[in-house]
C-alpha positions as CSV (number, residue, x, y, z in Angstrom):
1,M,-30.5,141.1,8.7
2,P,-33.2,138.5,9.4
3,T,-36.1,139.3,11.7
4,V,-35.6,136.2,13.9
5,S,-32.5,134.2,14.8
6,I,-33.2,130.7,16.0
7,V,-30.3,129.2,18.0
8,I,-30.1,125.4,18.0
9,P,-27.5,123.7,20.2
10,T,-26.8,120.1,19.2
11,K,-24.6,117.1,19.9
12,N,-24.9,113.7,18.2
13,R,-28.5,114.1,17.2
14,G,-28.2,114.0,13.4
15,E,-31.6,112.4,12.7
16,L,-33.5,114.4,15.3
17,L,-31.8,117.6,14.2
18,M,-33.1,117.1,10.7
19,Q,-36.7,116.8,12.1
20,T,-36.2,120.0,14.0
21,L,-34.8,121.9,11.0
22,A,-37.7,120.6,8.9
23,T,-40.1,122.4,11.1
24,V,-38.0,125.6,11.0
25,R,-38.0,125.5,7.2
26,A,-41.7,124.9,7.2
27,Q,-42.4,128.3,8.9
28,T,-45.1,130.4,7.2
29,F,-43.0,133.5,8.2
30,G,-39.8,133.1,6.2
31,D,-37.5,135.9,7.4
32,W,-35.3,133.9,9.8
33,E,-31.9,132.5,10.3
34,A,-31.2,129.2,12.0
35,I,-27.8,129.0,13.8
36,V,-26.9,125.3,14.5
37,V,-24.2,125.3,17.2
38,D,-22.5,121.8,17.3
39,D,-20.9,120.7,20.5
40,Q,-18.3,118.5,18.7
41,S,-20.6,115.8,17.4
42,I,-19.1,112.5,16.3
43,D,-22.1,111.2,14.4
44,D,-23.3,112.2,11.0
45,T,-24.5,115.6,12.1
46,L,-22.0,117.6,9.9
47,V,-22.6,115.5,6.8
48,R,-26.4,116.0,7.1
49,L,-26.0,119.7,7.8
50,Q,-23.7,120.3,4.8
51,Q,-26.4,119.0,2.5
52,I,-29.3,121.0,4.1
53,I,-27.2,124.2,4.1
54,L,-26.7,123.8,0.3
55,E,-30.5,123.7,0.0
56,D,-31.2,126.6,2.4
57,D,-28.7,129.4,3.0
58,R,-30.8,130.7,6.0
59,I,-29.2,127.8,8.0
60,R,-25.7,128.4,9.4
61,Y,-23.3,126.1,11.2
62,I,-20.8,126.9,13.9
63,T,-18.9,124.7,16.4
64,V,-18.1,124.9,20.0
65,P,-14.3,125.2,20.3
66,K,-12.5,123.1,22.8
67,P,-12.1,123.3,25.7
68,R,-15.6,124.8,25.9
69,H,-18.5,122.3,25.8
70,G,-22.1,121.8,26.6
71,A,-25.5,123.2,25.6
72,Q,-24.9,126.4,27.6
73,A,-21.6,127.2,25.7
74,A,-23.5,126.5,22.5
75,R,-26.2,128.9,23.4
76,N,-23.8,131.6,24.4
77,L,-22.0,131.3,21.1
78,G,-25.2,131.2,19.1
79,I,-26.8,134.2,20.7
80,E,-23.6,136.2,20.3
81,D,-23.5,135.3,16.6
82,A,-27.2,136.1,16.0
83,T,-28.0,139.0,13.7
84,G,-31.8,139.0,14.0
85,R,-33.9,141.6,15.9
86,Y,-35.4,138.7,17.9
87,V,-33.8,135.5,19.2
88,M,-35.4,132.1,20.0
89,L,-33.7,129.1,21.5
90,L,-34.7,125.7,20.2
91,D,-33.3,122.3,21.3
92,S,-32.3,119.9,18.6
93,D,-35.0,117.4,19.4
94,D,-37.9,119.8,19.7
95,L,-40.2,121.1,17.0
96,L,-42.0,124.3,15.9
97,A,-45.6,124.6,14.7
98,P,-45.6,126.1,11.1
99,F,-47.3,129.3,12.4
100,C,-44.8,129.8,15.3
101,L,-42.9,132.8,13.9
102,E,-46.0,134.2,12.2
103,Q,-47.7,134.3,15.6
104,R,-44.7,135.7,17.6
105,V,-43.2,138.4,15.5
106,P,-46.3,140.7,15.4
107,V,-46.6,140.5,19.2
108,M,-43.0,141.8,19.6
109,D,-43.4,144.3,16.8
110,A,-46.5,145.8,18.4
111,D,-44.6,146.8,21.6
112,P,-41.0,147.9,21.2
113,T,-40.6,148.0,25.0
114,L,-41.1,144.3,25.5
115,D,-38.0,142.3,26.5
116,F,-39.6,139.0,25.6
117,A,-43.0,137.3,25.0
118,V,-43.9,133.8,26.2
119,F,-46.0,131.3,24.2
120,P,-47.5,128.0,25.3
121,C,-45.7,124.7,24.7
122,E,-47.2,121.3,24.0
123,C,-45.5,118.1,25.0
124,F,-45.1,115.1,22.7
125,E,-43.2,111.8,22.4
126,K,-43.1,110.7,18.8
127,T,-45.4,113.2,16.9
128,P,-47.1,116.4,18.0
129,G,-50.5,115.6,19.5
130,D,-49.7,112.2,20.8
131,V,-49.5,113.3,24.5
132,G,-52.2,116.0,24.7
133,V,-50.8,118.0,27.6
134,L,-49.1,121.4,27.9
135,W,-45.7,122.1,29.6
136,N,-47.6,124.4,32.0
137,V,-50.2,127.2,32.1
138,P,-50.4,130.6,33.8
139,T,-51.7,130.9,37.3
140,D,-52.3,133.8,39.7
141,E,-48.9,133.3,41.3
142,N,-46.0,135.4,40.0
143,D,-43.6,133.6,37.7
144,L,-40.5,134.1,39.8
145,S,-42.1,132.3,42.8
146,R,-43.2,129.5,40.5
147,F,-39.7,129.0,39.2
148,L,-38.3,128.9,42.7
149,K,-40.9,126.4,43.7
150,L,-39.9,124.2,40.7
151,D,-43.3,124.8,39.2
152,V,-41.5,125.9,36.0
153,P,-43.9,128.1,34.1
154,W,-42.4,127.8,30.6
155,Q,-40.0,125.8,28.5
156,T,-36.8,127.1,26.9
157,T,-38.3,127.7,23.5
158,S,-41.4,129.4,24.9
159,P,-40.0,133.0,24.9
160,I,-39.0,135.1,21.9
161,W,-36.4,137.6,23.0
162,R,-35.5,141.0,21.8
163,R,-31.8,140.5,21.0
164,E,-30.5,143.3,23.1
165,S,-32.4,142.0,26.1
166,I,-31.1,138.5,26.0
167,L,-27.6,139.7,25.4
168,K,-27.7,141.5,28.7
169,L,-28.3,138.1,30.4
170,L,-25.3,136.3,29.0
171,P,-23.5,134.2,29.8
172,W,-25.2,131.0,30.6
173,P,-22.9,129.4,33.2
174,E,-20.7,127.0,31.3
175,D,-19.4,125.2,34.4
176,V,-22.8,124.0,35.5
177,P,-24.0,120.7,33.9
178,V,-27.6,120.8,35.1
179,G,-30.4,123.3,35.7
180,Q,-29.0,126.0,33.3
181,D,-32.4,126.8,31.7
182,W,-34.0,127.2,35.1
183,E,-31.2,129.4,36.5
184,F,-31.2,131.5,33.3
185,H,-34.9,132.3,33.4
186,I,-34.8,133.2,37.1
187,R,-31.9,135.6,36.5
188,A,-34.0,137.1,33.7
189,L,-37.0,137.7,36.0
190,L,-34.8,139.2,38.7
191,A,-33.9,141.9,36.1
192,N,-37.5,143.1,36.2
193,P,-38.1,142.7,32.5
194,K,-41.2,143.7,30.6
195,Y,-42.9,140.6,29.1
196,I,-46.3,139.2,28.3
197,R,-47.9,135.8,27.7
198,S,-49.7,135.4,24.4
199,G,-51.1,133.1,21.8
200,R,-51.8,129.4,21.4
201,P,-49.3,126.5,21.6
202,D,-46.8,126.9,18.9
203,H,-43.8,124.6,19.8
204,Y,-43.4,121.1,20.9
205,W,-41.2,119.7,23.7
206,R,-40.1,116.1,23.2
207,R,-40.9,114.1,26.4
208,A,-38.5,111.3,27.1
209,E,-39.5,107.8,25.9
210,S,-38.6,104.9,28.1
211,E,-36.3,103.5,25.4
212,R,-34.5,106.8,24.7
213,D,-31.8,108.2,26.9
214,S,-32.8,111.7,28.1
215,I,-31.4,114.6,30.0
216,G,-34.0,114.0,32.7
217,K,-32.5,110.5,33.3
218,N,-29.0,111.8,33.3
219,T,-29.8,114.5,35.9
220,M,-30.5,111.7,38.4
221,R,-26.9,110.5,38.3
222,P,-25.0,111.1,41.6
223,E,-22.6,113.6,40.0
224,M,-25.5,115.5,38.5
225,L,-27.4,115.6,41.8
226,S,-24.3,117.0,43.5
227,A,-24.0,119.6,40.7
228,R,-27.6,120.6,41.3
229,V,-26.7,121.5,44.9
230,K,-24.0,123.8,43.6
231,V,-26.6,125.4,41.3
232,N,-28.9,126.0,44.3
233,E,-26.1,127.7,46.2
234,H,-25.2,129.8,43.2
235,L,-28.8,130.9,42.6
236,L,-29.3,131.6,46.3
237,K,-26.4,134.1,46.2
238,T,-27.9,135.7,43.1
239,I,-31.3,136.1,44.9
240,K,-29.6,137.5,48.0
241,D,-27.5,140.0,45.9
242,A,-30.8,141.1,44.3
243,G,-32.4,141.7,47.7
244,R,-35.1,139.2,46.9
245,L,-34.6,136.6,49.6
246,D,-37.8,136.9,51.5
247,E,-39.3,134.2,53.7
248,A,-41.1,132.5,50.8
249,A,-37.9,132.3,48.9
250,K,-36.1,130.8,51.9
251,I,-38.7,128.1,52.1
252,A,-38.4,127.4,48.4
253,F,-34.6,127.1,48.7
254,A,-35.0,124.8,51.8
255,G,-37.2,122.6,49.6
256,M,-34.6,122.5,46.9
257,F,-31.9,121.5,49.4
258,F,-34.1,118.9,51.0
259,Q,-35.1,117.4,47.6
260,S,-31.4,117.1,46.7
261,A,-30.5,115.7,50.1
262,E,-33.1,113.0,49.8
263,R,-32.1,112.0,46.3
264,L,-28.4,111.9,47.3
265,G,-29.4,109.9,50.4
266,T,-31.1,107.4,48.2
267,R,-28.6,107.2,45.4
268,V,-25.3,107.7,47.3
269,S,-25.6,107.4,51.1
270,W,-27.4,108.8,54.1
271,R,-24.2,110.7,55.0
272,E,-24.2,112.4,51.6
273,G,-27.9,113.4,52.2
274,L,-27.0,114.8,55.7
275,A,-24.0,116.7,54.3
276,T,-26.3,118.3,51.7
277,W,-28.9,119.2,54.4
278,A,-26.0,120.8,56.4
279,R,-25.3,123.0,53.4
280,A,-28.9,124.4,53.7
281,K,-28.1,125.4,57.3
282,A,-24.8,127.0,56.2
283,A,-26.8,128.9,53.5
284,G,-29.1,130.3,56.2
285,V,-32.4,129.0,54.8
286,I,-33.3,126.7,57.7
287,T,-33.2,127.1,61.4
288,D,-31.0,125.1,63.9
289,K,-34.1,123.2,65.0
290,Q,-35.0,122.3,61.4
291,F,-31.5,121.2,60.7
292,A,-31.5,119.0,63.8
293,Q,-34.9,117.4,62.7
294,G,-33.5,116.8,59.3
295,K,-30.3,115.3,60.7
296,R,-32.3,112.8,62.7
297,Y,-34.2,111.9,59.6
298,F,-31.0,111.2,57.5
299,Q,-29.4,109.3,60.4
300,M,-32.3,106.8,60.2
301,Y,-32.4,106.8,56.4
302,R,-31.0,103.2,56.2
303,F,-34.2,101.9,57.9
304,K,-37.1,102.3,55.5
305,S,-39.9,101.9,58.0
306,L,-38.4,104.4,60.4
307,R,-37.6,106.7,57.5
308,G,-41.2,106.8,56.3
309,F,-42.5,107.3,59.8
310,Y,-40.2,110.2,60.5
311,R,-40.8,111.8,57.1
312,R,-44.5,111.9,57.8
313,H,-43.7,113.7,61.0
314,L,-41.6,116.2,59.1
315,E,-44.4,116.8,56.7
316,R,-46.6,117.8,59.7
317,V,-44.1,120.1,61.5
318,W,-42.2,121.7,58.5
319,P,-43.6,124.4,56.1
320,S,-45.2,122.6,53.2
321,G,-42.7,124.2,50.8
322,F,-39.9,122.0,52.3
323,M,-41.6,119.0,50.5
324,V,-41.3,119.8,46.8
325,Q,-44.2,118.5,44.9
326,R,-45.3,118.8,41.3
327,S,-48.1,121.3,40.8
328,S,-51.4,120.3,39.3
329,T,-50.5,122.1,36.1
330,Y,-46.9,121.2,35.5
331,L,-46.8,118.7,32.6
332,K,-50.4,117.9,33.3
333,A,-52.7,120.6,31.8
334,P,-54.6,119.4,28.8
335,V,-54.1,121.1,25.4
336,P,-56.9,123.6,24.9
337,P,-59.3,123.1,22.0
338,A,-58.2,124.3,18.5
339,G,-58.5,128.1,18.2
340,A,-58.3,128.8,21.9
341,A,-55.4,130.3,23.8
342,A,-53.8,128.2,26.6
């Protein structure tokens, strides 16, 4: 039984996957298994993996059986198949620092009551160090509130989980094509886990380059934007069921619906934007007056000058949380000097 299971979902990323696995194999802590879960790739992924598995039997390969598909199905299968005491999730285009496991395992070993521990993440494009910013940093605000405000505190690889703790959170919703990581970590925090933040940046998230297709770009397609509204509604029900829908959470959800409505209004039609805003009213996170104000806004959405004028009016009369904005730390905080914690 290895100490750590590293679950790596992949699809048609043969070359990038090899870079990712090279950083796993370079770990200074060697008691791990890597479970590559392939979502029916049609490139050279399998050929490349067969060779590397011959070289290192700590790497295993499983496939996502049809009709299941998607990264969330791959994660469900990989976590269920994991045999380590601890579990980490690693996307097949991201990288680990050589000391990643050596830093994390002692933290979890030191406190058997921890459900997970979170470590800082550094962003990069081609090679680690070329961007110089962190994914995010801790603030005085609680992490659940930050997730709901879309100030996402950590990236998918940032936690190391006790296996029994992450198993309790399964499954990742396999019928949702967007926002799965965000939804998963919110559900984790609603379970009132015991966790800590620790250490220095030990993994690297690959930021999209302009010439490379990315999940971030795909999520702006109309069908993905519509799917995001469904995720918002699903998560709102989860928050209500947990008895955590306070006024701040309502404002956060209103902001999510308004953001989706504007994006759909821009990429599809003002009618689609208005229909999405109506779903916020049906969900009970905005008042009748706020719905009427938003309705007027989307009705004039075709006229850019009027749209801009009325949006500035809404910014003055609505709670600030209705206008989702990137925080000053999300994807902006500089990497701390060597030897310092984030």
